[in-house]
N, C-alpha and C positions, 0 to 999 in steps of 0.2 A: 502496499498500499504504500501509495508516494504524499509528499503534503511539503508546504512550503517552510523549512522551517528557521525561526528567529533565532540567534546563538543568544547573540546580542548586539549595542549598535549600529545598525547599518550592515551588517553582515547575519544575509540567509543563502541558505539551501535550497535545495528540495532533498527530500531525504527521504530515503526509507522506512517504512514507521514497521510496529510486527501487527495482524490480523489482529480483531478485538476478541477478546475470549470467549470461549459457551455461553450462553445464553445475555449477549447483550447483541446491539444488531450496529449493523454498517450503512450506511450512511452515506451516498455519495451525490457527493457539492458537488449542483448545478452552477449555483451562484455565485458568489459571497462579498458583502460591502464591506473594501474599507474603508472606515471613519477616522475624525478625527484619532482619538482612542490610538487607533493599529500605529495610526505616524509617532506617534507622542513612545510604541512605543517599538517604533526602527531609529528614532532618533535616540533613543533612551534618557529619555526626562520623566518617566511614568513607571517610578519605583515599585507600582504593587502588586506586579505577579513578576515570578521566577521566570527562569530562559536555561532551558530554549522551552522557548512557545510557538503552537501554532498561532498566525495572527488572522482573523480577518472570522469575527466570532457574532457575525449578519448571516447564516447560512438559507438557503433556499435547497433543498437535494430528495432524493429519492432512497428512502428502503431498496438495499440492496440485500436484505440479510435480516432475521428478525431471530428474537428471545421463541424457544420449544412451541408449538404450538402456535406458532407469530403465521397466518394466512396474509397475503402478498393480496387483498383485492387493491381496484382503482382508488376509496376513495383516502385508505390511511398508508401510502404508498410517498407522498408527497407531503415534504412536510419542510416548514420553516419556522426560525427561531432566534432567538436573539441569546446568544451563551458566552461562557468563557473558559475555554478550559483548559491545563496546565500541562504541559506531558508527563506523559506515565502517571494523571491520577484516577483516584475513584474516587463518583459520586453519586 
């Protein structure tokens, strides 16, 4: 799985990340907004989140795989959210 990873101020790379563990959902991102907070992360002027992190918390995507007993119908496959995820975090 690939993601844009922010390692430090003005330091980004396309990185391979592990697949989500069993019971989690895999969402293919279709669109991601880059807002002022993301710009501050990039510049290194927003200290509240640890790096490395995957920027772009305004997301629209499609559920590719879901937890056990997940049924992918057209209504539940498309999602949108505003969230923050720190790399290797559990929430």
